[in-house]
Legacy VTK file of the C-alpha trace (Angstrom):
# vtk DataFile Version 3.0
C-alpha trace
ASCII
DATASET POLYDATA
POINTS 320 float
0.000 0.000 0.000
1.274 3.479 -0.879
1.899 5.865 1.979
3.133 9.358 2.773
6.875 9.632 3.396
8.101 12.611 5.433
11.756 13.485 4.821
13.259 15.542 7.649
15.960 15.892 10.315
14.018 17.456 13.205
11.323 15.469 15.017
10.291 18.447 17.162
9.210 20.244 13.973
7.548 17.158 12.503
5.464 15.726 15.352
2.740 18.345 14.794
2.308 17.043 11.251
2.359 13.347 12.141
-0.323 13.959 14.770
-2.538 15.490 12.093
-1.853 12.570 9.738
-2.888 10.173 12.493
-5.969 12.279 13.183
-6.954 11.860 9.523
-6.009 8.150 9.581
-3.453 8.571 6.804
-0.603 6.047 6.434
2.858 7.581 6.765
6.502 6.832 7.410
9.292 9.142 8.540
12.653 9.198 6.801
15.021 10.836 9.271
17.989 11.908 7.160
20.743 13.093 9.459
23.022 10.329 8.154
22.447 7.361 5.887
23.084 5.621 2.589
21.310 5.791 -0.759
21.451 2.662 -2.901
20.929 4.159 -6.348
20.385 0.728 -7.908
17.245 0.084 -5.842
13.788 1.156 -7.028
12.097 3.389 -4.401
8.689 2.462 -2.997
5.482 3.966 -4.329
4.172 6.865 -2.308
3.997 10.597 -1.777
7.326 12.034 -0.603
7.288 15.345 1.257
10.617 16.980 2.073
10.880 19.099 5.215
14.639 19.410 5.107
15.824 22.582 6.811
18.582 25.075 6.096
19.287 25.203 9.846
20.068 21.463 10.112
23.725 22.197 10.895
22.662 23.884 14.162
21.437 20.442 15.292
24.715 18.717 14.320
23.176 17.470 11.062
25.704 19.246 8.862
25.242 17.180 5.711
21.532 16.415 5.997
20.636 18.730 3.069
23.263 17.119 0.853
22.013 13.636 1.760
18.447 14.756 1.124
19.382 16.137 -2.284
20.761 12.712 -3.194
17.548 11.032 -2.020
15.351 13.501 -3.889
17.365 13.029 -7.069
16.883 9.266 -6.741
13.134 9.628 -6.162
12.666 12.072 -9.026
14.660 9.844 -11.382
12.069 7.106 -10.763
9.110 9.436 -11.273
7.892 9.413 -7.680
5.515 12.115 -6.473
7.844 14.465 -4.609
6.579 17.572 -2.824
9.126 20.323 -2.179
11.659 18.428 -4.242
15.211 19.157 -5.349
14.446 22.620 -6.760
12.761 23.659 -3.509
15.718 22.335 -1.509
18.199 24.366 -3.552
16.210 27.494 -2.706
15.835 26.482 0.956
19.593 26.360 1.515
20.555 29.514 -0.401
19.108 32.987 -0.012
21.056 34.042 -3.102
19.102 31.455 -5.107
15.888 32.612 -3.446
16.392 36.257 -4.350
17.296 35.522 -7.960
14.229 33.289 -8.369
11.962 35.875 -6.715
13.291 38.641 -8.964
12.436 36.594 -12.066
8.773 36.970 -11.066
8.975 40.692 -10.441
9.147 40.272 -6.669
11.296 42.971 -5.099
14.028 41.971 -2.650
16.321 44.225 -0.595
19.561 45.279 -2.268
22.009 42.546 -1.317
25.713 41.807 -1.862
27.105 38.301 -1.287
30.615 38.066 0.131
33.111 35.356 1.027
35.932 36.409 3.357
36.108 38.914 6.201
37.735 41.674 4.150
35.178 41.134 1.429
32.285 41.439 3.905
33.564 44.854 4.981
34.126 45.880 1.364
30.590 44.779 0.509
29.200 47.064 3.229
31.164 49.983 1.801
29.923 49.167 -1.692
26.317 48.891 -0.483
26.477 52.499 0.684
23.562 52.269 3.149
23.615 54.136 6.454
22.162 51.042 8.153
22.441 47.484 6.888
21.987 43.858 7.892
24.335 40.908 7.620
22.906 37.404 7.398
24.007 33.897 6.524
23.247 32.612 3.043
22.337 29.225 4.527
20.657 29.803 7.859
17.071 29.243 8.985
15.358 30.685 12.077
16.960 34.046 11.312
20.328 32.794 12.512
23.261 35.143 12.036
21.162 38.245 11.387
22.916 41.370 12.665
21.977 45.033 12.278
24.718 47.651 11.870
24.607 51.418 11.599
28.158 51.908 10.318
30.922 50.103 8.486
33.151 50.657 11.535
30.710 48.716 13.742
30.667 45.883 11.216
34.465 45.800 11.052
34.692 45.608 14.829
32.265 42.662 14.820
33.907 40.808 11.930
37.350 41.083 13.538
36.083 39.923 16.954
35.691 36.426 18.380
31.904 36.934 18.272
31.900 36.725 14.470
30.153 33.634 13.146
30.594 32.663 9.521
27.838 31.115 7.432
28.060 27.342 7.157
28.514 27.702 3.387
30.974 30.575 3.761
28.692 33.154 2.118
27.640 36.204 4.119
25.000 38.547 2.749
25.248 42.284 3.316
21.791 43.731 2.810
20.149 47.134 2.966
18.085 47.645 6.106
14.426 48.275 5.328
13.068 50.653 7.952
9.458 49.759 8.687
7.130 52.341 10.275
6.207 49.693 12.871
8.398 46.841 14.183
6.823 43.863 12.460
7.107 41.696 9.362
4.462 39.656 7.548
4.753 35.944 6.840
2.474 34.379 4.229
1.756 30.650 4.426
1.009 28.482 1.393
-0.154 24.872 1.130
-0.553 23.136 -2.206
0.832 26.324 -3.729
-2.219 28.252 -2.503
-2.397 30.999 0.096
-3.668 29.863 3.523
-3.123 32.840 5.833
-0.767 35.697 6.723
0.727 36.228 10.152
2.066 39.428 11.667
5.354 38.842 13.519
6.675 41.312 16.083
10.367 42.107 15.463
10.894 44.487 18.371
13.012 41.906 20.235
15.161 40.800 17.321
15.219 39.105 13.950
15.255 35.406 14.866
11.619 34.695 14.146
11.069 30.946 14.008
7.354 30.319 14.672
7.777 26.661 15.671
6.537 25.671 19.121
9.755 23.674 19.600
11.702 26.936 19.610
10.178 27.690 23.005
12.215 24.835 24.474
15.876 25.529 25.152
16.295 28.160 22.433
16.863 31.542 24.014
17.344 33.127 20.604
13.890 32.253 19.289
11.463 34.263 21.424
8.244 32.394 20.619
5.383 32.669 23.066
6.900 35.273 25.377
4.451 37.247 27.480
3.792 40.625 25.923
1.026 43.172 25.627
0.507 41.996 22.061
1.219 38.435 20.877
4.464 37.996 18.967
2.636 35.971 16.298
-0.813 37.101 15.204
-2.781 35.799 12.209
-4.205 38.662 10.139
-7.924 38.469 9.376
-8.828 38.541 5.666
-5.352 39.488 4.473
-5.347 40.500 0.808
-2.626 41.981 -1.372
-1.556 41.669 -5.038
1.748 40.183 -3.826
-0.066 36.905 -3.100
-0.664 36.225 -6.798
3.031 36.840 -7.526
4.029 34.505 -4.700
1.789 31.754 -6.034
3.276 32.158 -9.518
6.768 31.967 -8.016
5.903 28.792 -6.091
4.447 27.084 -9.174
7.463 27.964 -11.302
9.865 26.543 -8.730
7.882 23.392 -7.913
7.351 24.458 -4.297
4.158 23.101 -2.771
4.379 24.171 0.895
6.171 27.304 2.074
6.213 30.414 4.221
7.313 33.668 2.548
8.268 36.731 4.591
8.143 40.389 3.607
8.476 43.821 5.166
6.960 47.166 4.147
8.984 50.348 4.177
7.696 53.793 5.142
6.211 54.234 1.671
4.272 50.997 1.915
6.491 49.212 -0.628
6.958 45.476 -0.091
10.394 43.875 0.108
10.476 40.066 0.219
13.491 38.646 2.036
12.928 34.978 2.929
11.364 31.818 1.525
11.052 28.952 3.991
10.165 25.627 2.381
10.319 23.913 5.775
7.624 26.127 7.179
6.370 25.855 10.765
3.354 27.326 12.516
2.723 28.889 15.908
0.011 26.980 17.785
-1.086 29.884 19.989
-1.648 32.191 17.010
-3.523 29.442 15.163
-5.714 28.612 18.149
-6.754 32.261 18.461
-7.614 32.457 14.758
-9.075 28.972 14.331
-6.760 28.255 11.385
-4.329 25.342 11.425
-1.451 25.074 8.988
-0.389 21.503 9.723
-3.968 20.295 9.364
-4.081 21.889 5.902
-0.752 20.239 5.057
-2.047 16.844 6.217
-5.219 17.243 4.138
-3.151 18.214 1.111
-0.882 15.181 1.552
-3.965 12.995 1.897
-5.365 14.291 -1.390
-2.037 13.701 -3.098
-1.962 10.136 -1.770
-5.537 9.553 -2.926
-4.678 10.726 -6.441
-1.558 8.563 -6.501
-3.443 5.479 -5.319
-6.057 5.984 -8.020
-3.327 6.295 -10.631
-1.560 3.131 -9.431
-4.835 1.193 -9.404
-5.582 2.325 -12.959
-2.146 1.194 -14.166
-2.541 -2.207 -12.544
-5.980 -2.835 -14.037
-5.191 -1.678 -17.583
LINES 1 321
320 0 1 2 3 4 5 6 7 8 9 10 11 12 13 14 15 16 17 18 19 20 21 22 23 24 25 26 27 28 29 30 31 32 33 34 35 36 37 38 39 40 41 42 43 44 45 46 47 48 49 50 51 52 53 54 55 56 57 58 59 60 61 62 63 64 65 66 67 68 69 70 71 72 73 74 75 76 77 78 79 80 81 82 83 84 85 86 87 88 89 90 91 92 93 94 95 96 97 98 99 100 101 102 103 104 105 106 107 108 109 110 111 112 113 114 115 116 117 118 119 120 121 122 123 124 125 126 127 128 129 130 131 132 133 134 135 136 137 138 139 140 141 142 143 144 145 146 147 148 149 150 151 152 153 154 155 156 157 158 159 160 161 162 163 164 165 166 167 168 169 170 171 172 173 174 175 176 177 178 179 180 181 182 183 184 185 186 187 188 189 190 191 192 193 194 195 196 197 198 199 200 201 202 203 204 205 206 207 208 209 210 211 212 213 214 215 216 217 218 219 220 221 222 223 224 225 226 227 228 229 230 231 232 233 234 235 236 237 238 239 240 241 242 243 244 245 246 247 248 249 250 251 252 253 254 255 256 257 258 259 260 261 262 263 264 265 266 267 268 269 270 271 272 273 274 275 276 277 278 279 280 281 282 283 284 285 286 287 288 289 290 291 292 293 294 295 296 297 298 299 300 301 302 303 304 305 306 307 308 309 310 311 312 313 314 315 316 317 318 319
């Protein structure tokens, strides 16, 4: 019998999905790809394969999980298996440079960004950028790791030459113009099956590391999810509508991305700048409970429909 296969390296981010699959009585199996082997001569099983591989896997000592996953996805795609968030999505997940170039193809504006390898080159990139305030971030990150705000090249140089400096795992640091929003928040749009589900307002007043996953509340001091505040850090926006949604959906279709969260910020003129695509998207349970909308339930339903279509196709092939 065909089943749903979940490819990942973080059970804390996956248990919310498997609970929904069980709730819907859908057959599934987890492929935990921190380490492993891929026998390329073997034919993979029938099923629906959903990749939740994360760009932040190296922070959990799973340094080569994305590379292993890319090998697995290539193997699955070679045999014509139904793969959701496949190899193209993974390449965008682990590289913001790739994200920005793909977004720009669809007329989606991103902040001015310079990629640099080497400490001297990072400082030179900031000079070349010419912005009074700017952000540095890792090309391969996740959870907003490595994001730093600077108001001068001198401050950046002091940081880069200090022991506090942390290089990106792939060696590429991005130097990016700082978009000054009139209020300290960003907007994250969630998509399932390539279609818009909801938008969430995320408070940035306490920093840029904005992972919405409930697991980030446990032992992660740099991911301030669920902290007590006058206004919730994560808040689903009622009836969100904007022309950017249509562009995002076109971008997702073109890049074979089925499930994702896309983040943007508005400047003082109301212009939208998109700065992150997360193909291993997570959801905040408190925000969802308040709004009565549940991302993982929508994902589980989508996977169930994909499995149903696959099973019908397999049955047709066997009987004809």
